[in-house]
Backbone bond lengths (Angstrom), bond angles and torsions (degrees), N, CA, C in turn:
res aa  C-N    CA-C-N  psi(-1)  N-CA   C-N-CA  omega(-1)  CA-C   N-CA-C  phi
1 M - - - 1.446 - - 1.534 109.46 -
2 C 1.295 116.03 132.92 1.432 119.97 179.60 1.515 109.31 -140.57
3 A 1.307 117.29 119.97 1.441 122.10 173.80 1.515 107.16 -101.49
4 M 1.313 116.10 136.40 1.441 117.54 -177.10 1.505 109.59 -149.41
5 D 1.303 116.46 140.78 1.461 121.03 164.94 1.499 105.32 -129.64
6 E 1.312 116.51 -169.38 1.458 116.73 -177.33 1.505 114.15 -69.67
7 H 1.324 117.16 -15.89 1.457 120.34 -175.97 1.497 115.83 -100.24
8 Y 1.346 118.15 -29.17 1.447 119.67 -175.13 1.539 110.42 -150.67
9 A 1.301 115.79 165.67 1.463 122.99 174.72 1.537 107.31 -130.65
10 V 1.343 115.76 142.26 1.451 122.03 178.36 1.535 107.43 -129.01
11 V 1.317 116.85 129.23 1.454 121.58 176.86 1.527 108.99 -121.34
12 R 1.295 114.44 150.32 1.470 120.71 178.44 1.550 107.18 -94.11
13 S 1.338 114.76 127.01 1.464 120.11 178.48 1.538 109.69 -79.48
14 R 1.286 115.81 148.77 1.478 119.91 176.13 1.528 109.65 -94.90
15 F 1.316 116.97 5.87 1.483 122.96 -177.72 1.517 110.76 -115.89
16 S 1.329 115.27 167.62 1.460 120.71 175.01 1.507 109.33 -66.64
17 Y 1.311 116.13 169.45 1.470 121.39 178.55 1.511 110.80 -58.27
18 K 1.328 117.73 -52.19 1.480 121.52 -177.87 1.514 111.02 -61.85
19 E 1.360 116.78 -42.27 1.458 118.12 -179.03 1.533 111.03 -70.10
20 T 1.299 117.22 -36.94 1.463 120.94 176.30 1.520 109.94 -60.38
21 L 1.325 115.86 -47.09 1.482 119.36 179.97 1.511 109.90 -60.92
22 G 1.336 117.39 -45.01 1.465 120.16 -179.36 1.519 112.10 -62.36
23 R 1.336 115.57 -43.85 1.486 119.85 -179.58 1.532 110.22 -63.60
24 L 1.301 116.67 -42.43 1.474 118.85 -179.89 1.524 111.16 -64.20
25 L 1.329 117.20 -42.82 1.472 120.35 179.59 1.506 110.71 -63.83
26 T 1.343 117.16 -41.18 1.453 120.76 178.67 1.536 110.67 -64.21
27 A 1.333 116.80 -42.61 1.472 121.28 -178.53 1.521 110.49 -67.96
28 I 1.333 117.59 -37.49 1.467 120.22 177.42 1.509 110.35 -61.92
29 N 1.313 116.82 -45.05 1.464 121.82 179.30 1.531 110.42 -64.80
30 A 1.324 116.35 -46.28 1.470 120.99 -176.98 1.533 112.10 -62.85
31 A 1.329 116.47 -26.84 1.483 120.41 179.75 1.523 112.15 -83.42
32 G 1.320 116.79 1.69 1.448 120.75 176.67 1.514 115.01 85.52
33 N 1.344 116.18 15.63 1.453 121.07 179.79 1.538 110.50 -88.27
34 S 1.308 115.12 161.76 1.470 121.71 173.67 1.518 108.38 -100.39
35 L 1.312 115.89 135.41 1.449 120.77 173.70 1.534 105.58 -89.34
36 F 1.337 115.24 116.95 1.453 120.49 -177.78 1.526 111.30 -93.10
37 A 1.332 117.32 -33.56 1.450 120.66 178.77 1.515 111.04 -163.12
38 L 1.295 113.50 148.27 1.455 121.64 169.98 1.521 105.95 -124.69
39 V 1.314 115.74 108.31 1.441 120.90 -177.55 1.524 109.20 -100.37
40 E 1.311 114.97 106.60 1.476 121.22 176.43 1.494 107.16 -82.83
41 Q 1.307 116.50 92.19 1.466 121.43 -172.26 1.523 112.84 -68.16
42 A 1.326 117.88 -31.17 1.473 120.37 175.46 1.523 111.05 -65.48
43 D 1.307 116.81 -37.26 1.478 120.94 177.50 1.525 110.16 -64.35
44 A 1.333 116.13 -42.63 1.447 120.47 179.75 1.537 110.09 -63.85
45 A 1.329 116.76 -40.40 1.464 120.16 177.21 1.530 112.10 -61.29
46 R 1.339 114.89 -44.88 1.484 119.78 178.65 1.540 110.94 -61.03
47 S 1.317 116.89 -33.65 1.458 119.09 -177.09 1.527 113.13 -66.07
48 V 1.336 116.02 -15.47 1.485 121.05 176.29 1.514 112.11 -115.96
49 G 1.368 115.45 18.66 1.453 120.36 175.38 1.531 115.88 79.49
50 L 1.318 116.81 18.38 1.479 120.46 -179.47 1.527 109.34 -111.80
51 D 1.323 116.35 154.66 1.461 122.76 175.61 1.504 111.45 -101.16
52 L 1.299 116.34 139.42 1.482 122.31 173.92 1.502 106.28 -147.92
53 R 1.342 115.04 138.59 1.459 120.22 175.29 1.521 109.55 -53.52
54 P 1.319 120.55 156.41 1.468 120.56 175.09 1.539 109.82 -51.53
55 T 1.308 115.85 119.59 1.461 123.19 -175.72 1.519 108.57 -146.38
56 A 1.317 115.31 133.19 1.464 120.41 178.94 1.505 110.34 -140.39
57 L 1.336 114.40 143.84 1.444 122.37 172.83 1.536 106.99 -111.83
58 I 1.325 115.22 122.97 1.464 121.24 179.33 1.549 106.22 -103.00
59 V 1.309 116.76 122.62 1.448 123.19 -178.75 1.506 108.11 -112.37
60 F 1.346 117.64 118.72 1.437 120.44 -172.68 1.517 109.73 -152.91
61 G 1.303 116.23 172.25 1.460 119.83 176.19 1.500 112.15 171.30
62 N 1.304 113.66 -176.90 1.458 122.05 177.32 1.515 107.41 -128.68
63 P 1.303 119.83 111.35 1.451 121.81 -177.34 1.534 113.27 -54.37
64 K 1.326 117.19 -26.83 1.481 119.67 178.84 1.519 111.02 -63.52
65 G 1.315 116.95 -31.95 1.459 120.43 179.93 1.518 113.51 -87.15
66 G 1.303 117.04 -41.67 1.439 121.63 -173.95 1.515 115.05 -80.97
67 T 1.320 116.83 -33.83 1.464 120.46 -174.10 1.521 111.88 -61.72
68 P 1.327 120.44 -45.80 1.470 118.47 179.97 1.526 112.52 -61.29
69 L 1.355 117.53 -36.62 1.448 119.76 177.28 1.503 111.61 -66.64
70 M 1.323 117.16 -41.22 1.467 119.74 179.29 1.524 111.21 -68.58
71 A 1.309 117.93 -33.21 1.452 121.59 177.78 1.544 109.69 -65.38
72 A 1.332 116.29 -42.42 1.481 121.38 -177.99 1.535 111.96 -78.73
73 H 1.325 116.22 -30.57 1.487 122.01 -174.09 1.527 107.74 -137.83
74 P 1.337 117.69 81.87 1.478 120.24 -172.60 1.536 114.09 -53.88
75 L 1.309 118.91 -36.39 1.458 119.14 -179.36 1.522 114.48 -68.33
76 F 1.318 116.02 -19.60 1.470 119.04 177.45 1.520 112.63 -64.29
77 A 1.342 115.71 -17.91 1.466 120.57 176.46 1.539 110.93 -62.33
78 L 1.333 118.20 -19.12 1.465 120.70 174.36 1.537 110.58 -63.66
79 E 1.318 117.36 -23.99 1.478 120.85 -176.47 1.527 113.40 -99.57
80 L 1.303 116.51 -8.18 1.463 119.99 -177.22 1.532 108.75 -112.78
81 P 1.302 117.51 152.63 1.441 129.72 2.62 1.534 111.83 -70.43
82 L 1.315 114.26 177.28 1.462 122.57 -179.83 1.532 108.77 -70.28
83 K 1.319 115.02 158.81 1.479 120.37 -178.26 1.531 110.40 -140.21
84 L 1.297 113.95 144.52 1.462 121.88 167.32 1.513 106.76 -124.80
85 L 1.314 115.68 136.06 1.448 122.07 176.50 1.523 108.79 -111.35
86 L 1.324 116.51 133.60 1.455 118.66 173.81 1.496 109.63 -131.66
87 W 1.343 115.15 145.64 1.453 119.41 -179.90 1.514 108.61 -151.08
88 E 1.299 113.44 156.53 1.475 121.78 179.49 1.546 106.18 -108.94
89 D 1.319 114.23 133.04 1.462 121.01 177.65 1.515 107.58 -133.52
90 G 1.347 116.38 94.88 1.452 119.81 -173.88 1.513 109.12 69.31
91 D 1.325 116.58 -123.99 1.468 122.14 -179.76 1.517 111.38 -92.86
92 T 1.300 118.24 4.92 1.466 122.26 -176.22 1.537 110.67 -109.10
93 V 1.333 114.35 136.76 1.460 121.27 173.76 1.517 105.68 -116.74
94 Q 1.328 115.75 131.33 1.447 120.33 179.80 1.508 110.99 -123.22
95 V 1.316 115.16 152.08 1.458 123.45 178.82 1.516 107.88 -126.09
96 A 1.313 117.58 132.10 1.469 121.45 -178.56 1.521 110.66 -129.57
97 H 1.297 114.37 152.70 1.460 120.16 173.35 1.514 108.61 -150.75
98 T 1.331 114.64 155.81 1.457 122.55 175.99 1.520 108.71 -78.46
99 R 1.305 116.46 140.71 1.456 121.54 173.87 1.523 107.64 -82.23
100 M 1.306 117.07 110.95 1.449 121.69 -172.10 1.517 112.38 -67.26
101 R 1.320 119.30 -27.84 1.471 119.31 179.02 1.524 110.80 -63.61
102 E 1.336 116.90 -33.47 1.476 119.78 178.22 1.521 109.66 -75.47
103 T 1.293 116.35 -38.52 1.468 120.86 176.75 1.523 110.02 -62.05
104 A 1.334 116.88 -42.70 1.460 121.65 -179.34 1.535 109.85 -58.81
105 R 1.285 118.20 -39.46 1.467 121.10 179.95 1.532 111.59 -57.12
106 R 1.337 115.96 -39.42 1.470 118.64 -178.70 1.520 112.03 -64.78
107 Y 1.321 116.81 -22.05 1.456 120.63 -179.31 1.537 112.26 -102.24
108 G 1.311 116.43 8.88 1.466 119.91 -178.93 1.504 114.31 72.23
109 I 1.299 116.45 22.45 1.484 121.36 177.54 1.510 108.18 -96.95
110 D 1.301 116.55 134.77 1.468 122.45 179.05 1.539 107.58 -58.27
111 P 1.336 118.83 118.67 1.470 119.50 179.62 1.529 113.21 -65.76
112 A 1.324 116.49 -14.61 1.461 120.07 175.12 1.532 113.09 -85.16
113 D 1.312 117.89 -1.27 1.460 122.38 177.09 1.519 108.22 -52.70
114 P 1.310 119.68 128.67 1.449 122.31 -176.84 1.542 113.92 -57.43
115 R 1.328 116.89 -30.35 1.482 120.91 177.71 1.510 110.69 -68.05
116 I 1.315 117.40 -38.02 1.470 121.99 178.22 1.521 108.41 -70.41
117 A 1.312 116.67 -43.26 1.500 119.84 177.69 1.520 110.50 -61.11
118 S 1.312 117.12 -36.79 1.466 120.71 179.13 1.521 110.43 -66.76
119 M 1.299 118.17 -38.91 1.470 121.14 177.66 1.520 111.17 -65.31
120 D 1.335 116.86 -44.78 1.465 120.12 177.15 1.508 111.64 -60.45
121 K 1.320 116.12 -44.31 1.469 120.37 178.95 1.521 110.77 -61.61
122 A 1.324 117.69 -43.42 1.449 120.65 178.95 1.509 111.81 -60.50
123 L 1.339 116.69 -45.19 1.473 120.20 178.65 1.525 112.04 -62.30
124 E 1.339 116.40 -44.76 1.459 121.48 178.77 1.516 112.60 -62.26
125 T 1.324 115.23 -41.32 1.470 120.57 -179.55 1.530 110.81 -65.94
126 L 1.334 115.07 -41.70 1.469 118.42 179.11 1.523 110.71 -64.79
127 A 1.308 116.93 -46.95 1.465 119.65 179.13 1.517 111.97 -61.03
128 A 1.316 116.91 -34.41 1.465 121.01 -179.44 1.526 113.01 -67.70
129 T 1.322 117.79 -16.16 1.479 119.21 -179.47 1.509 111.78 -70.69
130 V 1.322 118.85 -14.28 1.442 120.77 -179.07 1.530 114.37 -114.36
131 V 1.325 116.36 2.73 1.459 121.52 -178.45 1.530 110.15 -86.03
């Protein structure tokens, strides 16, 4: 299952939440990316007495790909590093990511730029590891 609009894509994982998270982290590392942060949003909610379904934001990237774009388009740094969001909803685990070609348009960057295409491909490939 894949939900998509021009701004984001959502895929349904065939694995549990914990296994999906583990597989994504392993795939991110294997692809030569750096993990910059893992934000366990449900843990943060619990820390202030609130409930949230298991939800995590994975922040990662490869400075070789992002740095040239940020050098040419400083405001694009607001969108980097790349992110994957995963959450559990009942028996379903979903993974979402922003489509960088649409994000690039907002900053006046040609969505056909090979660096943007590479980012989209990386996000799609990572999400596909759990489908």
